[in-house]
N, C-alpha and C positions, 0 to 999 in steps of 0.2 A: 591487380595482384599486389604483392607486398610493396609498399612504398619504400623509397630510398630515404635517406636522412630527411629530417623535417624541412625540406625545401618548400613545403607548402606554406611555411611562414611568410616567405617572400611574396606569395600570392595572396596573402591576407586570409588564409583558410583557418578556421577555428574548430572545425569538426574533425573527426578521426581521419587520418591518412591511411588507415588499414583497410584492406578490401572487405566489404561486407560488414564493417563495424567491428568493435572489439569482441573477442571471444569471452565466454564466461566460465570456461572450464577451469578446474583447479590446476596448480602447477607445482606442487611440492613433491609429488612422487616422481621417480625417475622414468617410468614408462611414458612413451610419447603421448602428447596431448590428443592425438587422433585415436588412441586406444589400441593401436596396432603394435603390440609389444613382442610379437613372436620372433622378431629378428634381433632382439636385444643382445643375445649372446654373440652375435656377429661383431659387435662393436668393442673389440678388445685389441688394444694396440700391440704391435710386435715389440719384442724386447729391444733395449737400446742398442745392443750390438748388431742385431739384424738390421735395424733401421739405419744406423750409421754406415754399415757396410754395403748398402744397396744403392743402385743408381736411380735417378728420377724416372718415374713411370713403372718401376718394379711393382708387380702385383703381390700383395701380401695375403689377400683373401678375396673370395667371391662366393656368392650364395644366391639361390633363387630368391626373388623378391615378389611379394604379393602386391599387386597393383590394382588401381581402380578400374571400373568396367571399360572406360574409353581406351585406356592403355592396354588392357587385356585383349581387347578386340583387335588393336592395331599391331601389337608387338608379337613377333615370332618367339622372342625370348626376352626376359627381363631379369636382371641380376643386380644385387648390391655388389659394390666393389670397394676394395681398400688398397691404396697404392702409395708409393713414396713420392713426396714432393719436398719443397723447401718453403717453410712458413716464414713468419715474421723474423726479420734479421737474417734470413737465408739459412736458418737452422733446419736440419732434416725433420720432416714431419710425415706421419701417416695420415692420409686424407681419405675420407669415405665419399661415396657417391653412388650413382647408378649407371647402368648401361643397358640399352634396349636396341634391338635390331628388328627390321621389318619382317613381315611374313614373306615366304617365298624364297627364291634363289637370288643370290647376289648378282648384280650385273657384271659384265666384263670389266675388270679393273677393280672390282670390289665395291662394297657399299660406300657412297660418299657419306662423310661424317659431319654432323653438327655437334660442336661442343657448347652445351647449354650452361649459362650462368644465371642463377636465380637472384631474385630481389631479396630485400631484408626479411629475415625470418627470426632473428635473435642472435645471441652470441654464445649461448650455452649448448652443451652436447645434445640435449633432448630436442633441440630445434632443427636438427638436420633434416632437409627434405627427403633424403633417402630412407628415413625411418617411417615414412608415411605413404600409404597407397596412392594418395593424390598429389604427392610431391610438395606438400606444404603443411606446416603444423596446425592449421585450422581445417577441420574436417569438411567445412562447408565452402571452402574455396577451391575452385576447379579450373581456374584459368590456365595454370601451368600444365596440369594434367591434359587439358584439351589441346594446348599448343603442341606439346610433345607428341600426342596421339596423331595430330594432323601431319607433323613432320614424318612420322613413321609411315603413315598411309601414303605420303608422297615420295617414299623411297629413300629416306634418310635414316641411317643409324644415328642414335643420339646418346651421347655420354654427358652426364651432369655431375659436376663436382658439388660437394657440400661446402667447400673451402676448408682450409686448415683450421682446426679448433672446433668445428661443428661435427658432432657425431660421437667422438670418443670421450668417455667419462674422465673427468678431472682436467679437461682442457677448455680453453676459451678461444673464440674466433676473433681474429684481428680485424675488426670491422673497418672497411674502407682502407685497408692496407693494400695499395694497388699492386705492389710487387708480389706479395704473397697470393693475392687473388689471381693474378695473371699466371703465375707459375702453377697454381693448382689446376687452372683450366688446361694449360698446355700439357702438363704431365698426365692429366686424365685421358688425353688422346693417345699417348704412348701406352698407357695401361689398357685402353680399349682394344688397340690393335694386337697387343700380346694375348688378350683373351679370345678375340675373334679374328682369326686370320682373314676372314672374308671381308673385313673392313679395309678399304683402300687407303692410299696415302693422302688423298685430297680432303681438306677439311676447312671449315669456317667457324668463327666464333659468333654466337648469338646470345645476347643477354638483355635483361629488362631491369630498369631501375638500378639498384646496386650492381646487378649483373651487367647492365650496360656499361657502367663504369669499369667493371672487371675486364670485359672483352676489349675495351679500348686499350687497356694495358696489354692484353694478350696480343693484339695486332702489332704492338711495338716490340714485343719480345719473341714472337713465335719463330721467326726465321733464325734467330741466334740460338735460342734454347733447343729447338728441335729441327735442325737443318735437314734431317732425313725425311721429314714430312713436307707436304706441299700446302702451305697455308694460303688460302685464296681470298680472304677478306673478313671484315668485321661488320656485323649488323648490331647496332646498339639502339634499343627501344627505350626512349625516355631515360637516358643515362644520367646518373648522378654527377653533378659538377658544381663548381662555384660554392664549395662548402663554407669557406670563411665568411662569405656574405650572409649565408643562412645563420651561422652562429652569431654574427654581429647583430642580426635582427632579433634573434632570440634574447640577446642580452638586454634589449629594450623593454621586454615584456615584464609587467608587474601586476600583482593582484589588484582588483579582482580579475582573475583570468577568465577568458571566455570558455564555453563548453569545448572539451577536447584538449585542454591543456595537458592532460596526462599523456596523450599521444605525443605531443611535442617534446615533453620531458623525456619520454622513453627513448626517442631517437638520439637525443643529446646524451643520455646515459650510455647508450651503445657506443656512441662516438668516444666517450671517455674511456671505455674499455679498450677500444682499438688504439687510442692514443697511448694509454698506459702500457700496452704490450709493445708498441713500437718504440716508445721512449720510457723505459721503466722508472726513470727518475721523476716522471711526471705524475703528480698526484691528481685524483679526480677533482679536488677543489680548485685546481688551477683553471679548469674549464667550466665546472658546474657550480651553481649556487649551493650554499652550505647544506641545506636540508635535502636537496636532490643528491648531493655527493654522498650523504649518509645512506642512501638507498642502493648503493652499488651491489650489495649482496643479492638483492632482488633482481637487479638488472642482469646480473650474471646467470641467474637461474630461470627467469621467465621469458617466454617467447613473445613475439609481437602479437598483440591482441590480449595478452594476459598482463604484461607489464603496465600498459596504460591504465587498466582498471585498478591495479594496485596503487599506482601513483595518484590517480584522481581521487582515491578514497582516503588519503592520508589526513590525519588530524593531529596537530594543526596542519593546514594545507601548505603546499609549497609557497615560498615567498619570492621565488625567481627561478629561472631555468639555467642560463649561462652567465658567466662573469664577463663584464665589459672589458676587463683588463687581461683577457686570456692571451693576447698577443705578447704580453711581457714574458711568457713562458717560452724558452728556447725549444723545449721538447715539442710543444704544441705547434710552434711555427714550422718546425721541421716536418712534423706529421702532416700538416695540411699542405705544405709545399709538395711533398712526395706523393700525396693523394691526388694531386691535380692531373686529370687525364689528358691535358693538352700541353704537356711539357716536352714530349718527343714525337717524332713523326712515325708513321706506319708505312711500309713500302707497298702494302696492298690496299685496295679501295675500302672506304668506310661508308656504310649506309646508316644514316641517322634518321630515325622515325620518331615523330613527336605528335601528340594529341593537342589540339587547340584548346580543349577544356580541361587540360591536366592541372589539377590543383595540388599535386605532389611535387612534380618537376615542372616549374613554369616554362612556358614555351620560350620566353625571352632568354632563359638560361641555355637552352639547347641551341637557339639561334646564335647566341654569342659563342658557344662552343664550336659551332660550325665554322665561324670566322677564325677562331683561334687555331683549329686544326688545319684549315686551308692555308693560313699564314705559315704553318710549319712545312707546307708542301704536300699535305695529304690530298688525295683525290676523294672528295666528299660528295655523296649524293644525299641531299637533305629533302625529306618529304614530310609534309604535315597533313593531319586529318582533323579538320576544323571541329567536327562534332564529337571527337573521341576524348574521353578522359584518360586517366593514368592506366586503368585496367582495361577499358574498352579498346585501347590502342592495339592490344594483342590480337583481337579479332579483326578490327578494321584494317590493320596494316598487313595481315597475313598474306593476301594475294600478292602484294608487292614484295613482301619478304621472300616468299617461296619462288617467285619469278626471278628475283635477284640471286637466290641460292642456285637455282637451276642454271642461270647464265654463268655463275662462277664455278660450279662444281660438276655440272652435267653437259653444258653446251659450249665449251671452249672459252675463248677470251671474252671478257666484257670490257666495255669502255669505261666502266666504273660509274 
């Protein structure tokens, strides 16, 4: 599924980090790249007064959502949602996403809830997973669709945030802004329970890649931000971490670039968008090489799979990806510091799942992350799957993931 920032660089990968290779669809029109545009009218932000006067988790809108066959078979109901959260800098934000509940009657105490956090899709509004039936802006990618369908079939309601800035026209997503990501996840749970009273108070955060990064932040904030709910733990599949090391390695790359350099540059460009939103005084050129910095309009418009194709086709080609002196920028230093998912502890257990053949998030990064979280006092269950790559992890780890969820949300206390 979607890769996180180009951590693949540290594993020496030179081919695409995107699932299934880059897409070839056009990207200039506003309708979603999947061609599913019938919900476009849903994506209208509330007026500023209503946004400012609402509490986190307030539902602004919901509407039926057309979903792919696997989801249609598993879900008793599927809806797009729009709710209040706090985005970059803690500013009020309208955030879109989806909510699905299983077929049948809710168990006593209500449906247990999984708050799903997706991997990298892009930073522009047309890249929002809720805009597409398969929950990802490339029509031939089905990993997330299948994962959510399995959770529904196993008796979990699932709410998925698009993150602040994805979905609504005229906005941008603060890529790897850990605070904004985690708030969007937590507030999606409040919104879900307001829409479906049959959802219980017990919930867990589950995320992959960028989404694994997001739910690690969620675990640190959940009890404080939503004390009325019962947060039961964090499951992070191949989570993004150690971003400064990845950027440092990118700074060493010079032409002739290997095949797939457009992919690497795309992730760096998304990072520059996130850093610029977090620290507005930060210019793209403080992180990116000059010619890549000039491509920021494309980075803000094109989803993952489209942007790498655009960047790889530039004439003259890129001369570099990131600037070796990026650490001289105070804004960038602060951004990467606050993006570190191992800065604070989580009171609930953490499940870390990692593929041994992951070329997007190297296993050594997640192993180091385990040690860092443990040093903070977290209870960490770390499991590896030697034959799984970044995307295959979702299927390989699912039996362990659902068993862990069952123990946390259905079967009483877990030892973690």
